[in-house]
N, C-alpha and C positions, 0 to 999 in steps of 0.2 A: 566495528566488531573484529576481533581477532579471527582470521580465517582458519577454519578447521575443515576436516574432510567432509563434514556434514553441511557446511555453509552453502555451498553451491546448490545442493539438492533442496535445502530449505528455501532458498531464494527462488528457485524454480517453482516450487509449490506455491509460494506466496505470489509470484508473478502470475501464475495461471488463475489464482483466486481473485486477484485485484485487477486483472486485465480489463474487464468490463467497466470498472470504476475509472481506470485510467483513460479509457476511450471516452467516457462521459465527460471527464474533466478537460480533455483535450478539445472539446467543443467550445470551451471558454477561451476568449481571445487572450493570447499571451500578454499583451499590453495591460490587460485588466489585472492579471495576476501580478505582473511586475509592479504596477502602481500600488496595489494593495500591500505587497511586501515592502516596497520602498517607503511608503508612508505608514507602515506598521498597523494596517487595518486587519489585524489577525482575526478579529471577530467575523468580518465579512468572508474571509477565506474559510473559516470554520463552518459558516453557514453553507457555503457552496459545497464543501467536502461532505458535510452531513446530508445535504439534499441529494447529492449524487450517490452517496453510499446507501441511502435508504431505498434506492431502486433495486439493490442487489443483496443487501445484508440486513439482518435483524438490527433494530435500533441499538446504538451504542457500540456496535462491533468495530467501526472504524471512525476515528476522530482526527481532526487536524491537531498536530502536535505543537511544539514550542515555536516554530517559525519555518523559515525556508530561505531559499536563495534563488538567484537568477543569473543567467549569463546573457549579456546583451552587448555585443561588440559589432563594429562596423563591417567586419569581414565574415560574419557567421550568422546563422539563424538563431533566434532566441531560444532559450530553454529555461524551464522553471523547475525547481526542486522543492518539494513540500515535505515537511516532517509529518509522519503519520503515527498514530497509536492504534494498533490493531489488536483487539481484545476479544477473540473468540473464547468460548468456555475453556478454562484451565490454562490459557496461554496469554502472555502479553508480549507483543512484538513492537519494538520501536524501529521504524524504518524510514528511509528517504525515497520518495517517488519522484523520479525525474521525468518531466514531460517535454518532449521535443516535437518538432514539426511532423515527423513521420513515425516516431516510435516513443515508447515509454520504457523505463527501466526501474527496478526497485533494488535497493540494497538494505540489508538488515544491519542495524546498529547494535541492537541488543535484543535478546530473546530470553524470556523467563517462563519456565514450566512450573505451575503451582505445585504439582506432585510429580516431580521429575523422576524418571526411571534411570537406573544405572546403565541401561542399554540405550545408546544414542539413536539406534535405528527405531526403537519403540517410541522415543520422543518425536522423531521425524514423522512417523506414522500417525502419532497423536495429533501433531500439528495439521497434517492433511485432513484428518477426520474432523477435527474441531472447526477448521475453516469451511469444510463442506457442510457441517451442521449449521453454521452461522449464515449460510446463504438462504435467501428467501425461497428460491427455487433450486432444487438439487440439480447438479450438472449431470448430463447424460454420460454414461459410460460408452466405450467403443462398441460393446455388444448391443447396446440399445439403439445405435445409429443404424 
């Protein structure tokens, strides 16, 4: 995605929303993900992503996308990148979730607002609200802690 002033903020919102999902997926052995990607067992990956996502989001909110990639070299720890389709109410986000040994990261490839506002800040706020509504259990605000 072409980087714009709102890209970083939107990726941070998305990262906070899918953080628990990433942690759940990191429980799966990297070798299993790599073998499924290498042998194009995308249906198996889709099942794993769907099973992990249903713990935190309403059904159909997050799906495995078109594929993924992995890094497996002799001198580094393996990492796996999965294409995700994230579809809370009113927004479609195509993103890549990178799963590493100690961390995960997400990057947005494309985002589409069904009823986009001419104000990018309003679109960003809508993304945050829509992702919050898609969660099975609402997140606590700082004042609630």
